[in-house]
C-alpha positions in Angstrom: 5.1 -24.4 5.6 6.6 -21.1 6.8 7.9 -19.2 3.7 11.2 -16.9 4.1 11.8 -13.4 3.4 15.9 -12.3 2.9 16.6 -9.3 3.9 19.7 -7.1 2.1 22.9 -8.1 3.3 27.2 -6.7 3.7 27.1 -10.2 2.7 25.3 -12.0 -0.6 26.8 -15.8 1.0 25.4 -15.1 5.0 21.7 -15.0 5.2 21.0 -15.0 8.2 19.2 -12.2 9.1 16.0 -13.5 7.1 11.9 -13.1 8.3 10.2 -16.1 8.4 5.6 -16.3 7.0 3.4 -17.9 7.4 1.1 -18.8 4.5 -1.9 -16.6 6.2 -0.5 -14.1 7.5 1.5 -13.7 4.2 -2.5 -13.6 2.3 -3.1 -10.6 5.5 -0.4 -8.9 4.1 -1.6 -9.6 0.5 -5.2 -8.5 1.5 -4.3 -5.8 3.3 -2.5 -4.1 0.0 -5.2 -5.2 -1.8 -7.7 -3.1 -0.2 -5.6 -0.1 0.1 -5.1 0.6 -3.1 -9.0 -0.4 -3.5 -9.3 2.0 -0.8 -7.1 4.9 -2.7 -8.6 4.0 -6.2 -12.7 4.3 -4.3 -11.2 8.4 -3.6 -9.6 8.3 -6.8 -12.9 8.2 -8.5 -15.3 10.2 -6.0 -12.6 13.1 -6.1 -12.9 12.8 -9.8 -17.1 12.9 -9.7 -17.0 15.3 -7.9 -14.2 17.4 -9.6 -16.7 16.7 -13.2 -20.2 17.5 -11.0 -18.1 21.4 -10.1 -17.8 21.8 -13.5 -13.8 21.0 -13.8 -13.3 19.5 -17.5 -11.9 15.7 -17.8 -8.1 16.4 -17.9 -8.5 18.5 -15.0 -10.8 15.9 -13.2 -8.6 13.2 -13.9 -5.3 15.0 -12.5 -7.7 15.7 -9.3 -8.3 12.2 -9.4 -4.6 11.1 -9.8 -2.9 13.7 -7.1 -6.1 12.3 -4.7 -5.2 8.7 -5.6 -1.7 9.4 -4.8 -2.2 10.8 -1.9 -3.7 8.8 -0.5 -2.2 5.7 -1.1 0.8 7.5 0.4 -1.1 8.2 3.1 -2.5 4.5 3.6 0.7 2.5 3.1 3.4 4.4 4.9 0.0 3.9 8.1 0.3 -0.1 6.9 3.9 0.3 7.8 4.2 1.8 10.3 0.7 -0.8 12.6 3.4 -3.3 10.5 6.5 -2.5 12.2 4.5 -1.5 15.6 3.9 -5.3 15.7 6.1 -7.4 14.6 8.5 -4.8 16.9 8.2 -6.8 20.1 
């Protein structure tokens, strides 16, 4: 069974340009995105704990954890997009 992901086009009635994914590819993409979010969360917790043990206040350590989470998530998402575009461009 294949699932279709419709890409935006100029005409809504024209549905010729779509990318179909199998269920296993869709599951793999979901698990990859989940692992990216969990890795970003893990680094954020580590940065928050390190800031807290360094003597920072609770709001300051939460701010550092949030910045670390955002930065790590951005970096890993960009890396994932680059890998996907490299693999799918044939």
